[in-house]
C-alpha positions as CSV (number, residue, x, y, z in Angstrom):
1,M,-95.0,-176.0,128.2
2,A,-93.7,-177.5,124.9
3,I,-93.8,-181.3,124.3
4,Q,-90.2,-182.6,124.3
5,I,-89.5,-185.5,122.0
6,P,-86.0,-187.0,122.6
7,I,-85.4,-187.8,118.9
8,V,-86.0,-184.1,118.0
9,E,-83.5,-182.9,120.5
10,A,-80.9,-185.5,119.4
11,V,-81.3,-184.7,115.7
12,T,-81.2,-180.9,116.4
13,N,-78.0,-181.2,118.4
14,L,-76.4,-183.4,115.8
15,F,-77.1,-181.1,112.9
16,S,-76.3,-178.0,114.9
17,G,-72.8,-179.4,115.4
18,L,-72.5,-180.0,111.7
19,I,-73.7,-176.5,110.9
20,G,-71.1,-175.1,113.4
21,A,-68.3,-177.2,111.8
22,I,-69.1,-175.7,108.3
23,D,-68.4,-172.2,109.6
24,D,-64.8,-173.4,110.2
25,W,-64.3,-174.5,106.7
26,H,-61.8,-172.6,104.6
27,T,-64.0,-172.2,101.5
28,S,-66.2,-169.5,99.9
29,D,-69.4,-168.2,101.6
30,E,-71.4,-169.6,98.7
31,E,-70.1,-173.1,99.3
32,K,-70.7,-172.8,103.0
33,L,-74.3,-171.7,102.4
34,D,-74.8,-174.6,99.9
35,A,-73.5,-177.1,102.5
36,K,-75.7,-175.7,105.2
37,G,-78.7,-175.8,102.9
38,R,-78.1,-179.5,102.2
39,I,-77.7,-180.2,105.9
40,F,-81.0,-178.4,106.7
41,I,-82.8,-180.5,104.0
42,A,-81.3,-183.7,105.5
43,Q,-82.4,-182.6,109.0
44,A,-85.9,-181.9,107.8
45,Q,-86.2,-185.3,106.1
46,L,-84.9,-187.1,109.2
47,L,-87.3,-185.2,111.5
48,N,-90.2,-185.9,109.1
49,T,-89.4,-189.6,109.2
50,A,-89.2,-189.5,113.0
51,F,-92.6,-187.7,113.2
52,D,-94.2,-190.2,110.9
53,Y,-92.9,-193.0,113.2
54,E,-94.3,-191.2,116.3
55,K,-97.6,-190.7,114.6
56,N,-97.8,-194.4,113.7
57,I,-97.1,-195.3,117.4
58,L,-99.9,-192.9,118.6
59,E,-102.3,-194.3,116.0
60,Q,-101.6,-197.9,117.2
61,Q,-102.1,-196.9,120.8
62,A,-105.3,-195.2,120.0
63,K,-106.5,-198.4,118.2
64,I,-105.8,-200.4,121.3
65,I,-107.6,-198.0,123.6
66,T,-110.6,-197.7,121.2
67,A,-110.8,-201.5,120.9
68,E,-110.8,-201.9,124.7
69,A,-113.4,-199.2,125.2
70,Q,-115.7,-200.7,122.6
71,S,-115.3,-204.2,123.9
72,E,-118.4,-206.2,124.7
73,H,-116.7,-207.5,127.9
74,W,-117.1,-205.0,130.7
75,V,-113.7,-205.9,132.3
76,T,-111.8,-205.2,129.1
77,A,-113.8,-202.0,128.5
78,T,-113.4,-200.6,132.1
79,W,-110.1,-201.8,133.5
80,R,-108.2,-198.6,132.7
81,P,-110.8,-196.3,134.3
82,I,-111.2,-198.6,137.3
83,T,-107.4,-198.7,137.8
84,M,-107.1,-194.9,137.6
85,L,-110.1,-194.4,140.0
86,T,-108.5,-196.8,142.5
87,L,-105.1,-195.1,142.3
88,M,-106.8,-191.7,142.7
89,G,-108.7,-193.1,145.7
90,C,-105.4,-194.0,147.3
91,V,-104.1,-190.5,146.7
92,V,-107.2,-188.9,148.3
93,A,-106.9,-191.3,151.2
94,H,-103.3,-190.2,151.7
95,W,-104.3,-186.6,151.7
96,F,-106.8,-187.3,154.4
97,G,-104.2,-189.2,156.5
98,F,-105.3,-192.7,155.7
99,T,-101.9,-194.0,154.6
100,P,-100.9,-197.5,155.8
101,E,-98.1,-197.5,158.4
102,G,-95.7,-199.5,156.2
103,M,-96.0,-197.2,153.2
104,N,-92.9,-195.0,152.8
105,Q,-92.5,-191.8,150.8
106,E,-90.9,-193.7,147.9
107,T,-94.0,-195.9,147.5
108,I,-96.2,-192.8,147.6
109,D,-94.0,-191.1,145.0
110,N,-94.3,-194.2,142.8
111,L,-98.1,-194.1,143.2
112,F,-98.1,-190.4,142.0
113,T,-95.9,-191.4,139.0
114,L,-98.3,-194.2,138.1
115,I,-101.2,-191.8,138.1
116,Q,-99.2,-189.3,135.9
117,I,-98.4,-192.1,133.4
118,G,-101.9,-193.3,133.4
119,L,-103.5,-189.9,132.9
120,G,-100.9,-189.0,130.3
121,G,-101.5,-192.3,128.4
122,Y,-105.3,-191.6,128.5
123,V,-105.0,-188.0,127.4
124,V,-102.4,-188.9,124.6
125,G,-104.5,-191.8,123.5
126,R,-107.7,-189.7,123.3
127,S,-105.8,-186.9,121.5
128,A,-104.3,-189.4,119.0
129,E,-107.8,-190.8,118.4
130,K,-109.1,-187.3,117.6
131,V,-106.1,-186.5,115.4
132,A,-106.5,-189.8,113.5
133,K,-110.2,-188.9,112.9
134,S,-109.3,-185.4,111.7
135,I,-106.8,-186.7,109.1
136,G,-109.3,-189.1,107.7
137,Y,-108.3,-192.3,109.5
138,K,-111.3,-194.6,109.8
139,Q,-111.2,-197.7,111.9
140,T,-113.1,-200.7,110.6
141,I,-114.7,-203.0,113.1
142,K,-115.4,-206.5,112.0
143,T,-118.6,-208.0,113.2
144,D,-119.6,-211.6,113.6
145,D,-121.6,-211.3,110.4
146,E,-118.6,-210.7,108.2
């Protein structure tokens, strides 16, 4: 399954439309190829900028998760895992038939969605942290001595 980034799809659709419009021009094949080449270059530059932006967001998210995990305060360091374990406990309880009477299917579906988001955020955060390390990003942690 490929990762879908909305900006990539939007940019690709926009530039595909432009490329298609060039085919309708009443000009030489050489001029059409030149125009298409310029559009492909613009598309690549725009996508590169979008990827840099996404990379920056992932790096910032990784910093937050790393700072929380390295915190001296146990609540700050463990709130995400505790939350995910609690939600997973609710799912397991549901599977075994221990669902509260007032809980409807929509609430259960929302619970599953929260778990997917939480696990996705954790996996993406850990992946971003590993990518940041592999490209030479080093986080500096200030101590009380500094």
